All heavy atoms as TSV, in Angstrom:
chain	resi	resn	atom	element	x	y	z
A	1	MET	N	N	30.811	-3.366	24.680
A	1	MET	CA	C	30.217	-2.828	23.438
A	1	MET	C	C	31.195	-2.297	22.517
A	1	MET	O	O	32.248	-1.879	22.890
A	1	MET	CB	C	29.251	-1.722	23.892
A	1	MET	CG	C	28.422	-1.216	22.715
A	1	MET	SD	S	27.180	-0.061	23.354
A	1	MET	CE	C	27.805	1.425	22.711
A	2	TYR	N	N	30.954	-2.442	21.170
A	2	TYR	CA	C	31.885	-1.999	20.146
A	2	TYR	C	C	31.095	-1.276	19.080
A	2	TYR	O	O	29.893	-1.433	18.971
A	2	TYR	CB	C	32.682	-3.039	19.641
A	2	TYR	CG	C	31.952	-4.125	18.857
A	2	TYR	CD1	C	31.784	-4.030	17.450
A	2	TYR	CD2	C	31.315	-5.159	19.413
A	2	TYR	CE1	C	30.944	-4.894	16.738
A	2	TYR	CE2	C	30.493	-6.078	18.696
A	2	TYR	CZ	C	30.420	-5.944	17.447
A	2	TYR	OH	O	29.663	-6.749	16.691
A	3	TRP	N	N	31.727	-0.492	18.296
A	3	TRP	CA	C	31.180	0.246	17.097
A	3	TRP	C	C	31.475	-0.478	15.902
A	3	TRP	O	O	32.632	-0.912	15.631
A	3	TRP	CB	C	31.771	1.623	17.154
A	3	TRP	CG	C	31.273	2.519	18.204
A	3	TRP	CD1	C	31.838	2.744	19.414
A	3	TRP	CD2	C	30.143	3.302	18.318
A	3	TRP	NE1	N	31.194	3.497	20.273
A	3	TRP	CE2	C	30.099	3.971	19.563
A	3	TRP	CE3	C	29.081	3.524	17.384
A	3	TRP	CZ2	C	29.125	4.756	19.944
A	3	TRP	CZ3	C	28.125	4.390	17.882
A	3	TRP	CH2	C	28.130	5.026	19.018
A	4	ARG	N	N	30.485	-0.617	15.058
A	4	ARG	CA	C	30.703	-1.279	13.765
A	4	ARG	C	C	30.524	-0.219	12.681
A	4	ARG	O	O	29.438	0.309	12.482
A	4	ARG	CB	C	29.586	-2.376	13.596
A	4	ARG	CG	C	29.712	-3.118	12.280
A	4	ARG	CD	C	28.648	-4.194	12.214
A	4	ARG	NE	N	28.574	-4.599	10.776
A	4	ARG	CZ	C	27.477	-5.058	10.301
A	4	ARG	NH1	N	26.456	-5.302	10.953
A	4	ARG	NH2	N	27.449	-5.279	8.958
A	5	LEU	N	N	31.597	0.041	12.052
A	5	LEU	CA	C	31.665	1.193	11.072
A	5	LEU	C	C	31.638	0.593	9.614
A	5	LEU	O	O	32.528	-0.265	9.290
A	5	LEU	CB	C	32.802	2.089	11.206
A	5	LEU	CG	C	32.898	2.753	12.600
A	5	LEU	CD1	C	34.254	3.386	12.708
A	5	LEU	CD2	C	31.830	3.693	12.865
A	6	TRP	N	N	30.606	0.928	8.851
A	6	TRP	CA	C	30.625	0.467	7.431
A	6	TRP	C	C	29.777	1.406	6.625
A	6	TRP	O	O	28.930	2.167	7.076
A	6	TRP	CB	C	29.995	-0.971	7.366
A	6	TRP	CG	C	28.660	-1.107	7.772
A	6	TRP	CD1	C	28.179	-1.258	9.065
A	6	TRP	CD2	C	27.472	-1.028	7.007
A	6	TRP	NE1	N	26.904	-1.332	9.193
A	6	TRP	CE2	C	26.403	-1.184	7.895
A	6	TRP	CE3	C	27.271	-0.883	5.612
A	6	TRP	CZ2	C	25.043	-1.167	7.363
A	6	TRP	CZ3	C	25.971	-0.885	5.217
A	6	TRP	CH2	C	24.942	-1.081	6.117
A	7	ARG	N	N	29.900	1.261	5.329
A	7	ARG	CA	C	29.137	2.087	4.336
A	7	ARG	C	C	28.859	1.123	3.137
A	7	ARG	O	O	29.786	0.473	2.635
A	7	ARG	CB	C	29.966	3.317	3.969
A	7	ARG	CG	C	29.317	4.145	2.995
A	7	ARG	CD	C	28.180	4.959	3.606
A	7	ARG	NE	N	27.660	5.877	2.546
A	7	ARG	CZ	C	26.414	6.200	2.421
A	7	ARG	NH1	N	25.583	5.692	3.193
A	7	ARG	NH2	N	26.022	6.974	1.420
A	8	SER	N	N	27.704	1.286	2.601
A	8	SER	CA	C	27.294	0.482	1.448
A	8	SER	C	C	26.906	1.440	0.288
A	8	SER	O	O	26.115	2.357	0.550
A	8	SER	CB	C	26.245	-0.465	1.787
A	8	SER	OG	O	25.873	-1.284	0.675
A	9	PHE	N	N	27.427	1.195	-0.926
A	9	PHE	CA	C	27.109	1.970	-2.083
A	9	PHE	C	C	26.477	1.092	-3.095
A	9	PHE	O	O	26.985	0.018	-3.437
A	9	PHE	CB	C	28.283	2.568	-2.718
A	9	PHE	CG	C	29.109	3.540	-1.743
A	9	PHE	CD1	C	30.155	2.970	-1.034
A	9	PHE	CD2	C	28.690	4.848	-1.537
A	9	PHE	CE1	C	30.817	3.825	-0.211
A	9	PHE	CE2	C	29.325	5.633	-0.685
A	9	PHE	CZ	C	30.400	5.157	0.050
A	10	ARG	N	N	25.307	1.539	-3.729
A	10	ARG	CA	C	24.727	0.772	-4.879
A	10	ARG	C	C	25.499	1.020	-6.080
A	10	ARG	O	O	25.595	2.179	-6.494
A	10	ARG	CB	C	23.227	1.177	-5.047
A	10	ARG	CG	C	22.496	0.410	-6.080
A	10	ARG	CD	C	21.105	0.964	-6.282
A	10	ARG	NE	N	20.359	0.897	-5.064
A	10	ARG	CZ	C	19.441	-0.141	-4.771
A	10	ARG	NH1	N	19.344	-1.108	-5.614
A	10	ARG	NH2	N	18.785	-0.106	-3.609
A	11	ILE	N	N	25.898	0.059	-6.687
A	11	ILE	CA	C	26.741	0.125	-7.937
A	11	ILE	C	C	25.726	0.073	-9.084
A	11	ILE	O	O	25.653	1.090	-9.997
A	11	ILE	CB	C	27.766	-1.014	-8.172
A	11	ILE	CG1	C	28.824	-0.917	-7.058
A	11	ILE	CG2	C	28.329	-0.987	-9.580
A	11	ILE	CD1	C	29.785	-2.037	-7.007
A	12	LYS	N	N	24.853	-0.943	-9.174
A	12	LYS	CA	C	23.835	-0.954	-10.233
A	12	LYS	C	C	22.816	-1.969	-9.942
A	12	LYS	O	O	23.218	-3.187	-9.577
A	12	LYS	CB	C	24.510	-1.363	-11.606
A	12	LYS	CG	C	23.519	-1.387	-12.711
A	12	LYS	CD	C	24.211	-1.628	-14.073
A	12	LYS	CE	C	23.154	-1.555	-15.137
A	12	LYS	NZ	N	23.674	-1.902	-16.472
A	13	GLY	N	N	21.563	-1.711	-9.918
A	13	GLY	CA	C	20.463	-2.605	-9.583
A	13	GLY	C	C	20.696	-3.223	-8.204
A	13	GLY	O	O	20.596	-2.524	-7.201
A	14	ASN	N	N	20.853	-4.476	-8.154
A	14	ASN	CA	C	21.044	-5.199	-6.869
A	14	ASN	C	C	22.463	-5.515	-6.393
A	14	ASN	O	O	22.752	-6.257	-5.573
A	14	ASN	CB	C	20.299	-6.557	-6.913
A	14	ASN	CG	C	18.820	-6.417	-7.073
A	14	ASN	OD1	O	18.229	-5.372	-6.657
A	14	ASN	ND2	N	18.135	-7.365	-7.596
A	15	LEU	N	N	23.425	-4.766	-6.998
A	15	LEU	CA	C	24.830	-4.997	-6.816
A	15	LEU	C	C	25.358	-3.876	-5.839
A	15	LEU	O	O	25.211	-2.645	-6.198
A	15	LEU	CB	C	25.715	-5.129	-8.070
A	15	LEU	CG	C	27.098	-5.456	-7.937
A	15	LEU	CD1	C	27.289	-6.863	-7.311
A	15	LEU	CD2	C	27.789	-5.460	-9.266
A	16	PHE	N	N	26.026	-4.132	-4.770
A	16	PHE	CA	C	26.472	-3.193	-3.817
A	16	PHE	C	C	27.961	-3.351	-3.508
A	16	PHE	O	O	28.493	-4.456	-3.545
A	16	PHE	CB	C	25.726	-3.405	-2.469
A	16	PHE	CG	C	24.301	-3.020	-2.597
A	16	PHE	CD1	C	23.381	-3.977	-3.026
A	16	PHE	CD2	C	23.792	-1.786	-2.273
A	16	PHE	CE1	C	21.990	-3.680	-3.134
A	16	PHE	CE2	C	22.441	-1.522	-2.359
A	16	PHE	CZ	C	21.504	-2.510	-2.756
A	17	LEU	N	N	28.633	-2.195	-3.261
A	17	LEU	CA	C	30.033	-2.189	-2.786
A	17	LEU	C	C	29.907	-1.823	-1.321
A	17	LEU	O	O	29.394	-0.819	-1.013
A	17	LEU	CB	C	30.838	-1.144	-3.534
A	17	LEU	CG	C	32.250	-1.016	-3.099
A	17	LEU	CD1	C	33.065	-2.191	-3.418
A	17	LEU	CD2	C	32.837	0.216	-3.801
A	18	ASN	N	N	30.542	-2.696	-0.500
A	18	ASN	CA	C	30.531	-2.450	0.951
A	18	ASN	C	C	31.924	-2.106	1.442
A	18	ASN	O	O	32.871	-2.831	1.078
A	18	ASN	CB	C	30.028	-3.681	1.681
A	18	ASN	CG	C	28.747	-4.190	1.129
A	18	ASN	OD1	O	27.803	-3.514	1.128
A	18	ASN	ND2	N	28.718	-5.406	0.628
A	19	ILE	N	N	32.005	-1.019	2.227
A	19	ILE	CA	C	33.391	-0.656	2.674
A	19	ILE	C	C	33.282	-0.577	4.226
A	19	ILE	O	O	32.289	0.055	4.788
A	19	ILE	CB	C	33.781	0.716	2.203
A	19	ILE	CG1	C	33.843	0.665	0.587
A	19	ILE	CG2	C	35.127	1.150	2.758
A	19	ILE	CD1	C	34.071	1.940	-0.038
A	20	SER	N	N	34.232	-1.193	4.947
A	20	SER	CA	C	34.285	-1.123	6.371
A	20	SER	C	C	35.639	-1.073	6.802
A	20	SER	O	O	36.697	-1.156	6.050
A	20	SER	CB	C	33.568	-2.349	6.994
A	20	SER	OG	O	34.326	-3.570	6.875
A	21	LYS	N	N	35.954	-0.940	8.092
A	21	LYS	CA	C	37.303	-0.930	8.661
A	21	LYS	C	C	37.938	-2.318	8.441
A	21	LYS	O	O	39.182	-2.391	8.498
A	21	LYS	CB	C	37.330	-0.376	10.040
A	21	LYS	CG	C	36.641	-1.275	10.984
A	21	LYS	CD	C	36.749	-0.700	12.413
A	21	LYS	CE	C	36.011	-1.546	13.446
A	21	LYS	NZ	N	36.069	-0.899	14.848
A	22	ARG	N	N	37.178	-3.356	8.227
A	22	ARG	CA	C	37.726	-4.759	8.109
A	22	ARG	C	C	38.017	-5.036	6.656
A	22	ARG	O	O	38.775	-6.007	6.306
A	22	ARG	CB	C	36.837	-5.768	8.594
A	22	ARG	CG	C	36.750	-5.585	10.158
A	22	ARG	CD	C	35.888	-6.756	10.673
A	22	ARG	NE	N	36.494	-8.006	10.454
A	22	ARG	CZ	C	35.893	-9.187	10.578
A	22	ARG	NH1	N	34.675	-9.290	11.052
A	22	ARG	NH2	N	36.608	-10.282	10.402
A	23	GLY	N	N	37.521	-4.191	5.651
A	23	GLY	CA	C	37.902	-4.403	4.284
A	23	GLY	C	C	36.774	-4.062	3.261
A	23	GLY	O	O	35.790	-3.345	3.722
A	24	VAL	N	N	36.832	-4.499	2.108
A	24	VAL	CA	C	35.911	-4.175	0.970
A	24	VAL	C	C	35.213	-5.487	0.535
A	24	VAL	O	O	35.972	-6.484	0.369
A	24	VAL	CB	C	36.668	-3.511	-0.145
A	24	VAL	CG1	C	35.667	-3.159	-1.334
A	24	VAL	CG2	C	37.226	-2.189	0.340
A	25	SER	N	N	33.957	-5.419	0.183
A	25	SER	CA	C	33.303	-6.607	-0.404
A	25	SER	C	C	32.258	-6.195	-1.404
A	25	SER	O	O	31.820	-4.969	-1.354
A	25	SER	CB	C	32.628	-7.471	0.728
A	25	SER	OG	O	31.566	-6.657	1.366
A	26	LEU	N	N	31.792	-7.095	-2.171
A	26	LEU	CA	C	30.764	-6.955	-3.169
A	26	LEU	C	C	29.580	-7.833	-2.765
A	26	LEU	O	O	29.792	-8.959	-2.371
A	26	LEU	CB	C	31.239	-7.351	-4.629
A	26	LEU	CG	C	32.076	-6.351	-5.290
A	26	LEU	CD1	C	32.535	-7.035	-6.650
A	26	LEU	CD2	C	31.309	-5.065	-5.621
A	27	THR	N	N	28.359	-7.284	-2.856
A	27	THR	CA	C	27.173	-8.023	-2.483
A	27	THR	C	C	26.119	-7.969	-3.520
A	27	THR	O	O	25.846	-6.920	-4.102
A	27	THR	CB	C	26.585	-7.437	-1.181
A	27	THR	OG1	O	27.543	-7.636	-0.131
A	27	THR	CG2	C	25.329	-8.327	-0.786
A	28	TYR	N	N	25.450	-9.145	-3.877
A	28	TYR	CA	C	24.343	-9.152	-4.798
A	28	TYR	C	C	23.112	-9.560	-3.928
A	28	TYR	O	O	23.148	-10.491	-3.245
A	28	TYR	CB	C	24.536	-10.222	-5.911
A	28	TYR	CG	C	23.261	-10.282	-6.679
A	28	TYR	CD1	C	22.921	-9.370	-7.616
A	28	TYR	CD2	C	22.367	-11.368	-6.526
A	28	TYR	CE1	C	21.701	-9.561	-8.431
A	28	TYR	CE2	C	21.225	-11.519	-7.188
A	28	TYR	CZ	C	20.921	-10.519	-8.170
A	28	TYR	OH	O	19.682	-10.570	-8.798
A	29	LYS	N	N	22.175	-8.676	-3.883
A	29	LYS	CA	C	20.947	-8.919	-3.037
A	29	LYS	C	C	19.721	-9.216	-3.962
A	29	LYS	O	O	19.198	-8.381	-4.602
A	29	LYS	CB	C	20.628	-7.721	-2.141
A	29	LYS	CG	C	21.658	-7.351	-1.207
A	29	LYS	CD	C	21.281	-6.191	-0.363
A	29	LYS	CE	C	22.319	-5.894	0.611
A	29	LYS	NZ	N	21.984	-4.576	1.476
A	30	GLY	N	N	19.406	-10.506	-4.023
A	30	GLY	CA	C	18.215	-10.958	-4.741
A	30	GLY	C	C	17.110	-11.199	-3.791
A	30	GLY	O	O	17.275	-11.081	-2.511
A	31	ARG	N	N	15.984	-11.556	-4.128
A	31	ARG	CA	C	14.857	-11.709	-3.179
A	31	ARG	C	C	15.193	-12.862	-2.148
A	31	ARG	O	O	15.101	-12.610	-1.008
A	31	ARG	CB	C	13.572	-12.096	-3.959
A	31	ARG	CG	C	12.697	-10.936	-4.234
A	31	ARG	CD	C	12.172	-10.248	-2.992
A	31	ARG	NE	N	11.751	-8.955	-3.326
A	31	ARG	CZ	C	10.815	-8.309	-2.636
A	31	ARG	NH1	N	10.391	-8.717	-1.539
A	31	ARG	NH2	N	10.402	-7.142	-3.043
A	32	PRO	N	N	15.303	-14.099	-2.557
A	32	PRO	CA	C	15.473	-15.165	-1.520
A	32	PRO	C	C	16.942	-15.331	-1.043
A	32	PRO	O	O	17.198	-16.026	-0.060
A	32	PRO	CB	C	14.980	-16.366	-2.196
A	32	PRO	CG	C	15.360	-16.148	-3.600
A	32	PRO	CD	C	15.198	-14.726	-3.888
A	33	ILE	N	N	17.863	-14.724	-1.772
A	33	ILE	CA	C	19.324	-14.967	-1.447
A	33	ILE	C	C	20.135	-13.773	-1.614
A	33	ILE	O	O	19.831	-12.829	-2.306
A	33	ILE	CB	C	19.799	-16.122	-2.426
A	33	ILE	CG1	C	21.150	-16.734	-1.920
A	33	ILE	CG2	C	19.970	-15.613	-3.840
A	33	ILE	CD1	C	21.618	-17.881	-2.600
A	34	LYS	N	N	21.238	-13.822	-0.712
A	34	LYS	CA	C	22.249	-12.687	-0.841
A	34	LYS	C	C	23.562	-13.354	-0.949
A	34	LYS	O	O	23.933	-14.381	-0.246
A	34	LYS	CB	C	22.162	-11.940	0.476
A	34	LYS	CG	C	23.190	-10.762	0.480
A	34	LYS	CD	C	22.936	-9.808	1.690
A	34	LYS	CE	C	23.451	-10.343	2.918
A	34	LYS	NZ	N	23.485	-9.369	4.027
A	35	VAL	N	N	24.374	-12.873	-1.905
A	35	VAL	CA	C	25.726	-13.480	-2.212
A	35	VAL	C	C	26.746	-12.341	-1.951
A	35	VAL	O	O	26.569	-11.237	-2.494
A	35	VAL	CB	C	25.785	-13.996	-3.607
A	35	VAL	CG1	C	27.215	-14.558	-3.893
A	35	VAL	CG2	C	24.724	-15.001	-3.825
A	36	THR	N	N	27.738	-12.661	-1.083
A	36	THR	CA	C	28.733	-11.650	-0.764
A	36	THR	C	C	30.200	-12.253	-1.096
A	36	THR	O	O	30.446	-13.343	-0.685
A	36	THR	CB	C	28.666	-11.254	0.649
A	36	THR	OG1	O	27.401	-10.731	0.976
A	36	THR	CG2	C	29.720	-10.216	0.993
A	37	LEU	N	N	30.908	-11.466	-1.795
A	37	LEU	CA	C	32.326	-11.840	-2.094
A	37	LEU	C	C	33.152	-10.866	-1.386
A	37	LEU	O	O	33.161	-9.603	-1.591
A	37	LEU	CB	C	32.564	-11.742	-3.620
A	37	LEU	CG	C	34.006	-11.980	-4.096
A	37	LEU	CD1	C	34.358	-13.582	-3.645
A	37	LEU	CD2	C	34.150	-11.864	-5.607
A	38	GLY	N	N	34.022	-11.419	-0.401
A	38	GLY	CA	C	34.941	-10.565	0.390
A	38	GLY	C	C	36.235	-11.286	0.609
A	38	GLY	O	O	36.513	-12.249	-0.006
A	39	LYS	N	N	36.985	-10.725	1.536
A	39	LYS	CA	C	38.368	-11.295	1.681
A	39	LYS	C	C	38.314	-12.698	2.379
A	39	LYS	O	O	39.293	-13.400	2.231
A	39	LYS	CB	C	39.163	-10.310	2.581
A	39	LYS	CG	C	38.754	-10.214	3.984
A	39	LYS	CD	C	39.662	-9.357	4.863
A	39	LYS	CE	C	39.283	-9.369	6.326
A	39	LYS	NZ	N	40.245	-8.607	7.086
A	40	ASN	N	N	37.182	-13.077	3.005
A	40	ASN	CA	C	37.088	-14.386	3.639
A	40	ASN	C	C	36.498	-15.433	2.652
A	40	ASN	O	O	36.365	-16.588	2.957
A	40	ASN	CB	C	36.155	-14.378	4.796
A	40	ASN	CG	C	36.887	-13.539	5.944
A	40	ASN	OD1	O	37.981	-13.545	6.072
A	40	ASN	ND2	N	36.053	-12.878	6.715
A	41	GLY	N	N	36.086	-15.006	1.410
A	41	GLY	CA	C	35.595	-15.995	0.444
A	41	GLY	C	C	34.208	-15.509	0.018
A	41	GLY	O	O	33.797	-14.447	0.117
A	42	LEU	N	N	33.482	-16.563	-0.468
A	42	LEU	CA	C	32.157	-16.328	-0.963
A	42	LEU	C	C	31.135	-16.818	0.177
A	42	LEU	O	O	31.241	-17.942	0.672
A	42	LEU	CB	C	31.917	-17.149	-2.232
A	42	LEU	CG	C	30.705	-16.909	-3.175
A	42	LEU	CD1	C	30.825	-15.450	-3.622
A	42	LEU	CD2	C	30.750	-17.868	-4.366
A	43	ARG	N	N	30.135	-15.954	0.456
A	43	ARG	CA	C	29.209	-16.239	1.428
A	43	ARG	C	C	27.841	-16.190	0.822
A	43	ARG	O	O	27.346	-15.185	0.177
A	43	ARG	CB	C	29.239	-15.154	2.490
A	43	ARG	CG	C	28.285	-15.355	3.581
A	43	ARG	CD	C	28.438	-14.275	4.632
A	43	ARG	NE	N	29.750	-14.011	5.102
A	43	ARG	CZ	C	30.291	-14.520	6.270
A	43	ARG	NH1	N	29.468	-15.179	7.017
A	43	ARG	NH2	N	31.443	-14.318	6.585
A	44	PHE	N	N	27.002	-17.222	0.991
A	44	PHE	CA	C	25.558	-17.287	0.601
A	44	PHE	C	C	24.652	-17.195	1.782
A	44	PHE	O	O	24.878	-17.849	2.756
A	44	PHE	CB	C	25.268	-18.625	-0.141
A	44	PHE	CG	C	26.038	-18.794	-1.419
A	44	PHE	CD1	C	27.240	-19.456	-1.468
A	44	PHE	CD2	C	25.532	-18.264	-2.605
A	44	PHE	CE1	C	27.988	-19.582	-2.649
A	44	PHE	CE2	C	26.226	-18.421	-3.748
A	44	PHE	CZ	C	27.447	-19.059	-3.810
A	45	THR	N	N	23.637	-16.340	1.738
A	45	THR	CA	C	22.726	-16.189	2.886
A	45	THR	C	C	21.352	-16.209	2.328
A	45	THR	O	O	21.099	-15.588	1.339
A	45	THR	CB	C	22.979	-14.805	3.629
A	45	THR	OG1	O	24.378	-14.800	4.041
A	45	THR	CG2	C	22.003	-14.724	4.802
A	46	THR	N	N	20.474	-16.925	2.952
A	46	THR	CA	C	19.073	-17.023	2.635
A	46	THR	C	C	18.262	-17.043	3.880
A	46	THR	O	O	18.793	-17.401	5.007
A	46	THR	CB	C	18.735	-18.166	1.677
A	46	THR	OG1	O	17.424	-18.098	1.175
A	46	THR	CG2	C	18.958	-19.518	2.418
A	47	GLY	N	N	16.992	-16.665	3.887
A	47	GLY	CA	C	16.190	-16.570	5.020
A	47	GLY	C	C	14.702	-16.565	4.742
A	47	GLY	O	O	14.293	-16.400	3.574
A	48	LEU	N	N	13.923	-16.773	5.768
A	48	LEU	CA	C	12.494	-16.762	5.707
A	48	LEU	C	C	12.056	-15.375	6.092
A	48	LEU	O	O	12.277	-14.935	7.259
A	48	LEU	CB	C	11.851	-17.793	6.570
A	48	LEU	CG	C	12.127	-19.275	6.275
A	48	LEU	CD1	C	11.569	-20.106	7.304
A	48	LEU	CD2	C	11.463	-19.594	4.959
A	49	ARG	N	N	11.555	-14.631	5.173
A	49	ARG	CA	C	11.170	-13.236	5.289
A	49	ARG	C	C	10.173	-13.016	6.493
A	49	ARG	O	O	9.127	-13.796	6.631
A	49	ARG	CB	C	10.590	-12.677	4.061
A	49	ARG	CG	C	11.613	-12.530	2.899
A	49	ARG	CD	C	11.103	-11.886	1.694
A	49	ARG	NE	N	10.844	-10.481	1.986
A	49	ARG	CZ	C	10.211	-9.709	1.227
A	49	ARG	NH1	N	9.710	-10.181	0.062
A	49	ARG	NH2	N	10.044	-8.449	1.555
A	50	GLY	N	N	10.399	-12.039	7.333
A	50	GLY	CA	C	9.441	-11.743	8.387
A	50	GLY	C	C	9.582	-12.623	9.657
A	50	GLY	O	O	9.020	-12.367	10.588
A	51	THR	N	N	10.505	-13.647	9.574
A	51	THR	CA	C	10.667	-14.497	10.745
A	51	THR	C	C	11.955	-14.232	11.567
A	51	THR	O	O	12.032	-14.657	12.649
A	51	THR	CB	C	10.704	-15.974	10.304
A	51	THR	OG1	O	11.821	-16.165	9.475
A	51	THR	CG2	C	9.364	-16.314	9.534
A	52	GLY	N	N	12.947	-13.695	10.837
A	52	GLY	CA	C	14.274	-13.493	11.546
A	52	GLY	C	C	15.126	-14.719	11.457
A	52	GLY	O	O	16.197	-14.754	11.880
A	53	LEU	N	N	14.647	-15.866	10.788
A	53	LEU	CA	C	15.496	-17.034	10.543
A	53	LEU	C	C	16.188	-16.843	9.318
A	53	LEU	O	O	15.720	-16.500	8.261
A	53	LEU	CB	C	14.527	-18.184	10.449
A	53	LEU	CG	C	13.775	-18.507	11.763
A	53	LEU	CD1	C	12.769	-19.737	11.441
A	53	LEU	CD2	C	14.689	-18.864	12.872
A	54	SER	N	N	17.459	-17.194	9.438
A	54	SER	CA	C	18.400	-17.212	8.117
A	54	SER	C	C	19.409	-18.338	8.230
A	54	SER	O	O	19.784	-18.760	9.286
A	54	SER	CB	C	19.018	-15.777	8.049
A	54	SER	OG	O	19.928	-15.605	9.070
A	55	PHE	N	N	20.004	-18.626	7.088
A	55	PHE	CA	C	21.027	-19.606	6.948
A	55	PHE	C	C	22.151	-19.017	6.171
A	55	PHE	O	O	21.931	-18.385	5.114
A	55	PHE	CB	C	20.479	-20.861	6.285
A	55	PHE	CG	C	21.512	-21.859	6.065
A	55	PHE	CD1	C	22.043	-22.648	7.058
A	55	PHE	CD2	C	22.064	-22.000	4.766
A	55	PHE	CE1	C	23.052	-23.592	6.846
A	55	PHE	CE2	C	23.044	-22.963	4.533
A	55	PHE	CZ	C	23.599	-23.747	5.585
A	56	THR	N	N	23.353	-19.221	6.596
A	56	THR	CA	C	24.550	-18.682	5.942
A	56	THR	C	C	25.616	-19.763	5.723
A	56	THR	O	O	25.815	-20.520	6.658
A	56	THR	CB	C	25.234	-17.551	6.791
A	56	THR	OG1	O	24.254	-16.469	6.992
A	56	THR	CG2	C	26.478	-17.013	6.041
A	57	GLU	N	N	26.116	-19.841	4.529
A	57	GLU	CA	C	27.119	-20.853	4.090
A	57	GLU	C	C	28.337	-19.997	3.610
A	57	GLU	O	O	28.156	-19.154	2.719
A	57	GLU	CB	C	26.568	-21.651	2.999
A	57	GLU	CG	C	27.556	-22.694	2.474
A	57	GLU	CD	C	27.617	-23.914	3.314
A	57	GLU	OE1	O	26.659	-24.138	4.176
A	57	GLU	OE2	O	28.649	-24.663	3.200
A	58	LEU	N	N	29.465	-20.302	4.163
A	58	LEU	CA	C	30.707	-19.671	3.712
A	58	LEU	C	C	31.597	-20.632	2.997
A	58	LEU	O	O	31.914	-21.632	3.458
A	58	LEU	CB	C	31.455	-19.147	5.008
A	58	LEU	CG	C	32.748	-18.434	4.710
A	58	LEU	CD1	C	32.643	-17.205	3.831
A	58	LEU	CD2	C	33.577	-18.163	6.031
A	59	LEU	N	N	31.959	-20.265	1.682
A	59	LEU	CA	C	32.792	-21.071	0.922
A	59	LEU	C	C	34.106	-20.322	0.769
A	59	LEU	O	O	34.171	-19.249	0.183
A	59	LEU	CB	C	32.219	-21.170	-0.552
A	59	LEU	CG	C	30.861	-21.843	-0.592
A	59	LEU	CD1	C	30.301	-21.812	-2.031
A	59	LEU	CD2	C	30.953	-23.320	-0.074
A	60	ASN	N	N	35.145	-20.797	1.449
A	60	ASN	CA	C	36.468	-20.173	1.434
A	60	ASN	C	C	37.074	-20.451	0.056
A	60	ASN	O	O	36.933	-21.396	-0.576
A	60	ASN	CB	C	37.354	-20.715	2.478
A	60	ASN	CG	C	36.947	-20.369	3.913
A	60	ASN	OD1	O	36.285	-19.353	3.994
A	60	ASN	ND2	N	37.198	-21.185	4.859
A	61	SER	N	N	37.780	-19.258	-0.462
A	61	SER	CA	C	38.432	-19.360	-1.706
A	61	SER	C	C	39.935	-19.731	-1.574
A	61	SER	O	O	40.495	-19.709	-0.583
A	61	SER	CB	C	38.307	-18.067	-2.424
A	61	SER	OG	O	38.883	-17.014	-1.690
């Protein structure tokens, strides 16, 4: 078991600044999609609400 430490701050509207021990990232959370820009590149996530099913695509920069 491990501990996951992170904190998320709302910048404006649907834009968030995420801080964790692994780094800093920016996230835009829209209804069907979430876009995250971090040290590993650009990540797109979408899912079917209420089902637990999601799809993530990572585009390395």
